[in-house]
C-alpha positions as CSV (number, residue, x, y, z in Angstrom):
1,X,152.3,52.6,111.6
2,X,152.9,56.8,110.8
3,X,156.4,57.1,108.8
4,X,158.0,60.0,107.9
5,X,161.0,60.9,106.5
6,X,163.2,64.1,106.5
7,X,165.4,64.8,102.6
8,X,167.7,67.7,101.7
9,X,165.0,69.9,101.5
10,X,164.5,70.1,105.0
11,X,166.9,73.5,105.7
12,X,166.3,73.6,109.3
13,X,165.1,70.9,112.5
14,X,162.0,72.8,113.5
15,X,159.4,70.8,112.3
16,X,161.2,67.6,114.0
17,X,161.1,69.7,116.8
18,X,157.4,70.1,116.9
19,X,157.7,66.4,116.4
20,X,159.9,65.8,119.5
21,X,157.7,67.9,121.8
22,X,155.2,66.5,121.0
23,X,156.1,62.7,121.7
24,X,158.2,63.7,124.5
25,X,154.9,64.8,126.0
26,X,153.6,61.3,126.5
27,X,156.8,59.1,126.5
28,X,158.0,58.2,130.3
29,X,161.4,56.4,129.2
30,X,164.0,57.2,126.2
31,X,166.9,55.2,124.6
32,X,169.5,56.6,122.8
33,X,171.7,54.9,120.1
34,X,174.9,55.8,119.2
35,X,177.5,54.1,116.9
36,X,180.7,53.7,119.5
37,X,182.9,56.5,117.6
38,X,180.5,59.1,118.2
39,X,181.7,59.5,121.6
40,X,180.7,63.5,122.3
41,X,177.2,62.2,121.2
42,X,177.5,59.5,124.2
43,X,178.8,61.4,126.5
44,X,175.5,64.0,126.0
45,X,173.5,61.2,126.2
46,X,174.7,60.3,129.5
47,X,173.9,63.1,131.3
48,X,170.5,62.1,131.1
49,X,170.5,58.4,131.1
50,X,173.3,55.7,131.6
51,X,174.6,53.1,129.8
52,X,172.1,49.6,128.7
53,X,173.6,46.6,128.9
54,X,173.1,44.6,125.0
55,X,175.3,43.0,122.8
56,X,175.6,45.8,119.9
57,X,179.4,45.7,119.6
58,X,178.9,48.3,117.1
59,X,177.4,51.3,119.4
60,X,175.9,52.0,123.0
61,X,172.3,52.3,124.2
62,X,171.4,55.1,127.1
63,X,168.6,54.6,128.7
64,X,166.8,56.9,131.1
65,X,163.9,58.7,132.3
66,X,161.9,61.8,130.5
67,X,162.8,64.7,132.1
68,X,161.6,68.7,131.7
69,X,165.8,68.4,131.7
70,X,165.7,66.4,128.9
71,X,163.2,67.6,126.9
72,X,164.7,70.8,127.5
73,X,167.9,69.5,126.4
74,X,166.5,67.7,122.9
75,X,164.3,70.7,122.0
76,X,166.8,72.8,121.9
77,X,169.8,71.0,120.2
78,X,171.0,72.6,117.4
79,X,170.8,71.0,113.9
80,X,174.5,69.3,113.0
81,X,176.6,70.6,110.4
82,X,177.7,67.7,109.3
83,X,174.7,66.7,106.6
84,X,177.0,64.8,104.0
85,X,175.5,61.6,104.2
86,X,172.1,62.0,106.5
87,X,170.5,65.6,106.9
88,X,170.6,65.1,110.4
89,X,168.2,66.7,112.8
90,X,169.7,65.5,115.8
91,X,173.4,64.5,116.6
92,X,171.6,61.1,117.8
93,X,171.7,57.9,115.8
94,X,167.9,57.1,117.0
95,X,166.1,58.7,120.1
96,X,163.6,56.1,121.0
97,X,160.2,56.8,123.0
98,X,158.7,53.8,125.2
99,X,155.0,55.4,123.9
100,X,156.5,53.2,120.1
101,X,157.8,56.7,118.9
102,X,161.3,56.0,117.0
103,X,163.2,58.8,115.5
104,X,165.9,56.7,113.1
105,X,169.3,57.5,111.2
106,X,169.5,61.4,112.8
107,X,166.2,62.3,113.0
108,X,165.1,61.9,109.1
109,X,163.1,58.9,109.7
110,X,160.3,59.0,112.1
111,X,158.0,55.8,112.7
112,X,155.1,55.6,115.5
113,X,154.1,52.4,115.7
């Protein structure tokens, strides 16, 4: 398993975007996990997918197809400004791809099965 962590020294999300670009090229579907309080992020994800029925009572999972529009959107997301708790690379808590790639904790932890 490959694991990469982005810490507080990462000034921008360019390296995160480079890794996402490579992984999005081989993915067919995605899931985005957001906490219930992240309504703006949920609405952004719903532009590209639909809510998946789950028993996770603290958040929503949006699933959809990896399209050129979705890829373009993800690769052009600005680095979030609210970095007090996490040095966020993305506004989404988790982006999971069907090729085994996971961007978790707002893009601060990347894993590839």
